C-alpha positions as CSV (number, residue, x, y, z in Angstrom):
1,X,0.0,0.0,0.0
2,X,1.2,3.6,-0.7
3,X,2.0,5.9,2.2
4,X,-1.4,7.1,3.5
5,X,-2.7,8.1,6.8
6,X,-5.8,7.3,8.8
7,X,-7.4,10.6,8.0
8,X,-7.2,9.9,4.2
9,X,-8.7,6.4,4.6
10,X,-11.6,7.7,6.7
11,X,-12.3,10.5,4.2
12,X,-12.3,8.1,1.3
13,X,-15.2,6.4,3.1
14,X,-17.0,9.7,3.6
15,X,-16.5,9.7,7.3
16,X,-14.8,11.9,9.9
17,X,-11.9,10.8,12.0
18,X,-13.3,9.8,15.4
19,X,-12.1,11.6,18.4
20,X,-9.2,9.8,20.2
21,X,-7.9,8.2,17.0
22,X,-4.5,9.5,16.0
23,X,-3.9,10.6,12.4
24,X,-1.0,8.2,11.9
25,X,0.3,6.4,8.8
26,X,-1.6,3.3,8.0
27,X,0.8,0.4,7.4
28,X,-1.8,-1.6,5.4
29,X,-5.2,-3.2,5.3
30,X,-6.1,-6.6,6.7
31,X,-9.3,-8.6,6.8
32,X,-7.8,-11.4,8.9
33,X,-7.3,-10.7,12.6
34,X,-5.0,-13.7,12.9
35,X,-2.3,-12.1,10.7
36,X,-2.8,-8.4,11.3
37,X,0.2,-6.4,12.3
38,X,0.7,-3.2,14.2
39,X,-0.5,-0.1,12.4
40,X,-2.8,-1.9,10.0
41,X,-6.5,-1.1,9.5
42,X,-8.8,-4.1,10.1
43,X,-11.8,-4.3,7.9
44,X,-14.3,-6.7,9.5
45,X,-15.9,-8.3,6.5
46,X,-18.7,-10.8,6.9
47,X,-19.1,-14.2,5.3
48,X,-21.6,-17.0,5.3
49,X,-20.0,-18.7,8.3
50,X,-18.2,-15.9,10.0
51,X,-18.4,-12.2,11.1
52,X,-15.2,-10.2,11.3
53,X,-16.8,-8.0,14.0
54,X,-16.4,-11.0,16.4
55,X,-12.6,-10.5,16.1
56,X,-12.4,-6.7,16.2
57,X,-11.2,-6.5,19.8
58,X,-8.6,-9.2,19.0
59,X,-7.4,-7.1,16.1
60,X,-7.0,-4.1,18.3
61,X,-5.0,-6.0,20.9
62,X,-2.6,-7.1,18.1
63,X,-2.0,-3.5,17.1
64,X,-4.8,-2.5,14.6
65,X,-4.8,1.3,14.3
66,X,-8.4,1.4,13.2
67,X,-11.3,-1.1,12.8
68,X,-14.0,-0.7,10.1
69,X,-17.3,-2.3,11.0
70,X,-20.8,-2.6,9.8
71,X,-23.3,-1.1,12.2
72,X,-23.2,-3.5,15.2
73,X,-22.5,-0.9,17.9
74,X,-24.1,-3.0,20.7
75,X,-21.3,-5.6,20.3
76,X,-18.4,-3.2,20.8
77,X,-16.7,-1.5,23.7
78,X,-16.8,2.3,23.8
79,X,-13.0,2.7,23.5
80,X,-12.6,0.6,20.4
81,X,-11.0,2.7,17.6
82,X,-13.5,2.2,14.9
83,X,-15.8,3.7,12.3
84,X,-19.0,2.2,11.0
85,X,-20.0,1.7,7.4
86,X,-23.1,0.1,5.7
87,X,-21.0,-2.5,3.9
88,X,-17.5,-3.5,4.8
89,X,-16.9,-5.1,1.3
90,X,-17.8,-1.8,-0.2
91,X,-15.3,-0.1,2.2
92,X,-12.6,-2.5,1.2
93,X,-13.2,-1.8,-2.5
94,X,-13.3,2.0,-2.1
95,X,-9.9,2.0,-0.3
96,X,-8.5,-0.3,-2.9
97,X,-9.7,2.0,-5.7
98,X,-8.1,4.9,-3.8
99,X,-4.8,3.1,-3.5
100,X,-4.9,2.2,-7.2
101,X,-5.5,5.9,-8.1
102,X,-2.1,6.7,-6.6
103,X,-0.4,4.3,-9.1
104,X,0.9,5.7,-12.3
105,X,2.2,2.4,-13.8
106,X,0.2,0.1,-16.1
107,X,-2.5,-2.1,-14.7
108,X,-3.4,-5.2,-16.7
109,X,-6.7,-7.0,-16.0
110,X,-7.1,-10.6,-17.2
111,X,-10.4,-12.5,-17.5
112,X,-11.8,-15.4,-19.4
113,X,-13.5,-18.7,-18.8
114,X,-10.3,-20.7,-18.8
115,X,-6.6,-20.0,-18.5
116,X,-6.8,-16.7,-16.4
117,X,-4.3,-17.7,-13.7
118,X,-1.6,-19.2,-16.0
119,X,-1.9,-16.1,-18.3
120,X,-1.5,-13.8,-15.3
121,X,1.6,-15.8,-14.3
122,X,3.0,-15.7,-17.8
123,X,2.5,-12.0,-18.1
124,X,3.9,-11.4,-14.6
125,X,7.1,-13.3,-15.6
126,X,7.5,-11.2,-18.7
127,X,7.0,-7.9,-16.9
128,X,9.3,-8.8,-14.0
129,X,12.2,-8.6,-16.5
130,X,11.9,-4.8,-16.0
131,X,10.7,-4.4,-12.4
132,X,8.5,-5.4,-9.6
133,X,5.1,-6.9,-10.5
134,X,2.2,-6.8,-8.1
135,X,-0.5,-9.5,-8.9
136,X,-3.5,-11.2,-7.6
137,X,-2.4,-14.2,-5.4
138,X,-3.3,-17.6,-6.7
139,X,-6.8,-17.6,-8.0
140,X,-8.1,-14.9,-5.6
141,X,-9.9,-13.1,-8.4
142,X,-13.2,-12.0,-6.8
143,X,-14.7,-9.1,-4.9
144,X,-12.2,-9.7,-2.1
145,X,-9.1,-10.9,-3.9
146,X,-9.0,-8.1,-6.5
147,X,-9.2,-5.3,-3.9
148,X,-6.5,-7.0,-1.8
149,X,-4.2,-7.2,-4.8
150,X,-4.8,-3.5,-5.6
151,X,-3.9,-2.7,-2.0
152,X,-0.6,-4.5,-2.4
153,X,0.5,-1.9,-5.0
154,X,3.1,0.4,-3.5
155,X,6.0,2.7,-4.3
156,X,8.2,-0.2,-5.5
157,X,5.5,-1.6,-8.0
158,X,6.2,-1.0,-11.7
159,X,3.4,-3.2,-13.1
160,X,0.2,-4.7,-11.7
161,X,-1.5,-7.8,-13.2
162,X,-5.0,-8.4,-11.9
163,X,-7.0,-11.6,-12.5
164,X,-10.8,-11.2,-12.6
165,X,-13.3,-14.0,-12.2
166,X,-17.1,-14.1,-12.3
167,X,-20.1,-16.4,-12.4
168,X,-22.9,-13.7,-12.7
169,X,-23.5,-10.6,-14.8
170,X,-22.2,-7.4,-13.2
171,X,-19.3,-8.9,-11.4
172,X,-16.6,-8.1,-13.9
173,X,-17.9,-4.6,-14.4
174,X,-17.5,-3.9,-10.7
175,X,-14.0,-5.3,-10.5
176,X,-13.0,-3.4,-13.7
177,X,-14.4,-0.1,-12.3
178,X,-12.3,-0.6,-9.2
179,X,-9.1,-1.5,-11.0
180,X,-9.4,0.9,-14.0
181,X,-7.0,-1.1,-16.1
182,X,-4.8,0.3,-18.9
183,X,-5.0,-3.1,-20.6
184,X,-8.0,-5.5,-20.6
185,X,-7.4,-9.1,-21.7
186,X,-10.3,-11.5,-22.4
187,X,-9.0,-15.0,-23.1
188,X,-12.2,-16.8,-24.1
189,X,-15.8,-17.3,-23.4
190,X,-16.5,-21.0,-22.7
191,X,-19.4,-22.9,-21.0
192,X,-18.1,-22.3,-17.5
193,X,-20.9,-21.2,-15.1
194,X,-23.3,-21.5,-18.0
195,X,-26.0,-22.6,-15.5
196,X,-26.2,-18.9,-14.6
197,X,-26.5,-17.7,-18.3
198,X,-28.8,-18.4,-21.2
199,X,-26.0,-19.2,-23.7
200,X,-22.5,-18.4,-24.7
201,X,-23.4,-15.0,-25.9
202,X,-24.5,-14.1,-22.4
203,X,-21.2,-15.3,-21.0
204,X,-19.4,-13.3,-23.6
205,X,-21.3,-10.1,-22.6
206,X,-20.4,-10.8,-19.0
207,X,-16.7,-11.1,-19.9
208,X,-17.0,-7.9,-22.1
209,X,-17.9,-5.9,-18.9
210,X,-14.1,-5.5,-18.5
211,X,-14.5,-2.7,-21.0
212,X,-16.2,-0.6,-18.4
213,X,-13.1,0.3,-16.5
214,X,-10.5,0.4,-19.3
215,X,-8.9,3.9,-19.6
216,X,-9.6,5.9,-22.7
217,X,-6.0,5.5,-23.9
218,X,-6.0,1.8,-23.0
219,X,-6.3,-1.3,-25.1
220,X,-8.5,-4.4,-25.2
221,X,-6.9,-7.7,-26.1
222,X,-9.2,-10.4,-27.6
223,X,-9.1,-13.9,-28.9
224,X,-9.4,-13.6,-32.7
225,X,-11.1,-16.9,-32.9
226,X,-13.9,-16.2,-30.5
227,X,-16.7,-14.7,-32.5
228,X,-19.1,-14.3,-29.6
229,X,-16.5,-12.3,-27.7
230,X,-15.7,-10.2,-30.8
231,X,-19.4,-9.4,-31.2
232,X,-19.8,-8.6,-27.5
233,X,-16.8,-6.2,-27.6
234,X,-17.8,-4.4,-30.8
235,X,-19.0,-1.5,-28.7
236,X,-15.4,-0.8,-27.5
237,X,-14.2,2.3,-29.3
238,X,-10.5,2.1,-28.2
239,X,-7.6,0.2,-29.6
240,X,-7.9,-3.6,-29.9
241,X,-5.2,-6.2,-30.3
242,X,-6.2,-9.7,-31.5
243,X,-4.3,-12.8,-30.7
244,X,-4.6,-16.3,-32.2
245,X,-3.5,-18.5,-35.1
246,X,-5.6,-16.9,-37.9
247,X,-4.6,-14.2,-40.3
248,X,-6.9,-11.8,-38.4
249,X,-4.6,-12.0,-35.4
250,X,-2.1,-9.2,-34.7
251,X,0.0,-11.4,-32.4
252,X,0.0,-15.0,-33.6
253,X,1.5,-18.4,-33.3
254,X,2.9,-20.2,-36.3
255,X,4.5,-23.7,-36.8
256,X,3.1,-25.1,-33.5
257,X,4.7,-28.4,-32.4
258,X,4.1,-30.5,-29.2
259,X,6.6,-32.8,-27.7
260,X,6.1,-36.2,-25.9
261,X,5.1,-34.4,-22.7
262,X,2.6,-32.2,-24.6
263,X,4.8,-29.1,-24.2
264,X,4.3,-26.8,-27.2
265,X,6.9,-24.8,-29.1
266,X,5.9,-22.2,-31.7
267,X,7.0,-19.1,-33.6
268,X,5.7,-16.0,-31.8
269,X,4.9,-13.5,-34.5
270,X,4.2,-9.7,-34.0
271,X,4.2,-7.7,-37.2
272,X,7.4,-8.5,-39.1
273,X,9.2,-9.8,-36.0
274,X,9.2,-13.4,-34.8
275,X,10.9,-15.5,-32.2
276,X,10.9,-19.2,-31.3
277,X,9.2,-20.0,-27.9
278,X,9.5,-23.3,-26.1
279,X,6.9,-23.5,-23.3
280,X,7.5,-25.5,-20.1
281,X,3.7,-25.9,-19.8
282,X,1.7,-28.8,-21.2
283,X,-1.3,-28.5,-23.4
284,X,-1.9,-26.8,-26.8
285,X,-4.2,-24.3,-25.1
286,X,-1.2,-22.8,-23.3
287,X,-0.1,-21.4,-26.6
288,X,-3.2,-19.2,-26.6
289,X,-2.6,-18.1,-23.1
290,X,1.0,-17.2,-24.1
291,X,-0.3,-15.2,-27.0
292,X,-2.6,-13.2,-24.8
293,X,0.2,-12.4,-22.4
294,X,2.5,-11.6,-25.3
295,X,-0.1,-9.2,-26.7
296,X,-0.3,-7.2,-23.5
297,X,3.5,-7.1,-23.3
298,X,3.8,-5.9,-26.9
299,X,1.4,-3.0,-26.1
300,X,3.5,-2.1,-23.1
301,X,6.6,-1.8,-25.3
302,X,8.4,-5.1,-24.5
303,X,10.7,-6.7,-27.1
304,X,10.2,-10.2,-28.3
305,X,13.3,-11.6,-26.6
306,X,12.0,-10.2,-23.3
307,X,8.7,-11.8,-24.0
308,X,10.3,-15.1,-24.9
309,X,12.3,-15.1,-21.6
310,X,9.2,-14.5,-19.5
311,X,7.1,-17.2,-21.3
312,X,9.8,-19.8,-21.1
313,X,10.3,-19.1,-17.4
314,X,6.7,-19.8,-16.5
315,X,6.2,-23.1,-14.7
316,X,3.2,-25.4,-14.6
317,X,0.6,-24.6,-11.9
318,X,-0.8,-27.4,-9.7
319,X,-3.8,-29.1,-11.2
320,X,-3.5,-27.5,-14.6
321,X,-2.3,-30.0,-17.2
322,X,0.3,-31.1,-14.6
323,X,2.1,-34.2,-15.8
324,X,3.5,-36.6,-13.2
325,X,5.1,-40.0,-13.6
326,X,4.4,-42.6,-10.9
327,X,5.5,-46.2,-11.3
328,X,5.8,-45.8,-15.1
329,X,2.2,-44.5,-15.1
330,X,1.6,-41.1,-16.6
331,X,-0.8,-38.9,-14.6
332,X,-2.2,-35.8,-16.3
333,X,-3.6,-33.8,-13.5
334,X,-6.1,-31.2,-14.9
335,X,-8.3,-31.2,-11.8
336,X,-8.2,-27.5,-10.9
337,X,-11.6,-26.9,-12.6
338,X,-13.7,-28.1,-15.5
339,X,-16.4,-27.1,-18.0
340,X,-17.5,-29.0,-21.2
341,X,-15.1,-27.1,-23.4
342,X,-12.0,-27.3,-21.2
343,X,-12.8,-31.1,-20.6
344,X,-12.8,-31.6,-24.4
345,X,-9.6,-29.6,-24.8
346,X,-8.0,-31.8,-22.1
347,X,-9.1,-34.9,-24.0
348,X,-7.6,-33.6,-27.2
349,X,-4.3,-33.3,-25.3
350,X,-4.7,-36.9,-24.1
351,X,-5.3,-38.0,-27.7
352,X,-2.0,-36.4,-28.7
353,X,-0.1,-38.1,-25.9
354,X,2.1,-41.0,-26.9
355,X,1.2,-43.8,-24.5
356,X,2.6,-47.3,-24.4
357,X,-0.5,-48.5,-22.6
358,X,-4.1,-47.5,-22.2
359,X,-5.6,-44.0,-22.1
360,X,-7.9,-43.7,-19.1
361,X,-10.2,-40.8,-18.4
362,X,-11.3,-40.0,-14.9
363,X,-14.2,-37.5,-14.8
364,X,-15.7,-35.9,-11.7
365,X,-18.8,-33.7,-11.9
366,X,-18.6,-30.4,-13.8
367,X,-20.5,-27.9,-11.7
368,X,-22.6,-24.8,-12.4
369,X,-23.9,-26.1,-15.8
370,X,-27.6,-25.6,-15.0
371,X,-30.5,-27.6,-16.5
372,X,-28.3,-29.0,-19.4
373,X,-25.7,-30.4,-17.0
374,X,-26.4,-34.1,-17.9
375,X,-26.4,-33.2,-21.6
376,X,-23.0,-31.6,-21.3
377,X,-21.6,-34.5,-19.4
378,X,-22.8,-36.9,-22.2
379,X,-21.2,-34.6,-24.7
380,X,-17.8,-35.0,-23.0
381,X,-18.3,-38.8,-22.8
382,X,-18.9,-38.9,-26.5
383,X,-15.8,-36.8,-27.2
384,X,-13.7,-39.2,-25.1
385,X,-14.6,-41.9,-27.5
386,X,-13.4,-39.8,-30.5
387,X,-10.2,-39.1,-28.6
388,X,-9.4,-42.9,-28.3
389,X,-10.0,-43.3,-24.6
390,X,-9.7,-46.9,-23.6
391,X,-11.5,-46.6,-20.2
392,X,-13.7,-44.1,-18.5
393,X,-14.1,-43.8,-14.7
394,X,-16.9,-41.4,-13.8
395,X,-17.5,-40.3,-10.2
396,X,-21.0,-39.1,-9.2
397,X,-24.5,-39.4,-10.5
398,X,-24.3,-36.6,-13.1
399,X,-20.8,-37.6,-14.3
400,X,-22.1,-41.1,-14.9
401,X,-23.9,-39.6,-18.0
402,X,-20.4,-39.3,-19.6
403,X,-19.8,-43.0,-19.1
404,X,-23.2,-44.0,-20.5
405,X,-22.7,-41.9,-23.5
406,X,-19.3,-43.4,-24.1
407,X,-20.9,-46.9,-24.3
408,X,-23.3,-45.6,-26.9
409,X,-20.3,-44.2,-28.7
410,X,-18.5,-47.6,-28.9
411,X,-16.5,-48.1,-25.7
412,X,-17.2,-51.6,-24.3
413,X,-19.4,-51.5,-21.2
414,X,-16.8,-53.4,-19.2
415,X,-14.4,-50.5,-19.7
416,X,-16.8,-48.0,-18.2
417,X,-16.8,-47.8,-14.4
418,X,-19.2,-45.6,-12.4
419,X,-18.6,-44.7,-8.7
420,X,-20.4,-42.7,-6.1
421,X,-17.3,-41.4,-4.3
422,X,-13.7,-40.4,-5.1
423,X,-12.5,-43.0,-2.6
424,X,-14.2,-45.9,-4.4
425,X,-12.9,-44.7,-7.7
426,X,-9.4,-44.2,-6.3
427,X,-9.2,-47.7,-4.8
428,X,-10.3,-49.2,-8.1
429,X,-7.9,-47.2,-10.2
430,X,-5.0,-48.0,-7.9
431,X,-5.6,-51.7,-8.5
432,X,-6.4,-51.3,-12.2
433,X,-3.6,-48.9,-13.4
434,X,-0.6,-50.6,-15.2
435,X,2.8,-49.4,-16.3
436,X,2.5,-47.5,-19.6
437,X,-1.0,-46.2,-18.9
438,X,-1.8,-42.5,-19.3
439,X,-4.5,-41.3,-16.9
440,X,-6.3,-37.9,-17.4
441,X,-8.2,-36.6,-14.4
442,X,-10.7,-33.8,-14.9
443,X,-13.5,-32.2,-12.8
444,X,-14.7,-29.1,-11.1
445,X,-13.1,-28.0,-7.9
446,X,-16.2,-28.9,-6.0
447,X,-16.0,-32.5,-7.2
448,X,-12.5,-32.9,-5.6
449,X,-11.5,-35.5,-8.2
450,X,-7.8,-34.9,-7.3
451,X,-8.7,-37.2,-4.3
452,X,-8.7,-40.1,-6.9
453,X,-5.2,-39.3,-7.9
454,X,-4.0,-39.5,-4.3
455,X,-4.6,-43.3,-4.4
456,X,-2.1,-43.5,-7.2
457,X,0.7,-41.4,-5.7
458,X,0.4,-42.6,-2.1
């Protein structure tokens, strides 16, 4: 956080500094009383299973200079150094927006249905060649994580990369308005969270809300191959940069090759310039993530050798096409999350993997797909057949639809196994897997299908 004092923070919230509270520098903002340090401001946010106000006095004892609470005065001691607001989340966001306003460096916002986190990491690696990068931590890309990342921006920060997630209309708009990005990146619009939308066009419009906060002199970076996104973003009057593999793309990949561990190499092309990039990540879709990151870096004035260095430094993230070898069995861990489109992409990768044994697909339930959930699972099961899968293990009642569809597609019924729990599936797979097999695990985070994998690696 930049150097600000208590009085400034209070004024940002439209309040007056309470009597008895010193106007001292605020050393930061915290929403966790367990980790708060002396001089920080404690914002008592509320969740489904907790109320930060319950820990206000604990925060003060640990050195909090000020506590921001929703109106629960009866619960507090008179001498508690606090102010009251209608909504502590709103207070957090206002202070974050204030801190962002003090930053003169570029802010890049990244959204999309799939690949947000790895693209953020790729871009951060590139930008770090020239200075300190402040970024959202992990996948903390919501109404809490984005403000906290903006509050981490300080005098040493040269670049900020902010990941933005959503599952409802209006969420990206709010985050973009807080962050006011110089660069907005939309990777794709896939059928993630489609249970909350009517169709892909609705998801595309939700992603396009990032336009709301982009500065007038800023840029919007889009996937040249995503027509729904291009249509949804047609209203943007500023500069656009398209990435992809088509002639329409401004930043493109040519001559793509994938090695035996599914790691791609390609020629990164920007105008008349090109450079060979060898990614350390697995999966062809990582090429598109790299192109999106490269597009942002090109706009910010980075040279292709710098971009190459950053892209090639990016390591695989846990649960995202993470390949592990256990007892001569190849485990492709793509369990971080799933939707029908990302599941099909993962199966495409499995199809391209050179395996000495069988190709086994383990599918947990894909969540937030709405009334067509069973249909989408059947679609994935049918696609597994086309990708040459030898065996399907489905966990859960809805995921079972994928197994049933695969039988209709031609897989022998004795090679389709349906289980109600991850433990049952894990025990079976641990006994069934043989040297030379390649096993792909895919499912939404809520399905916790990574628990199946633990039976293989334990």
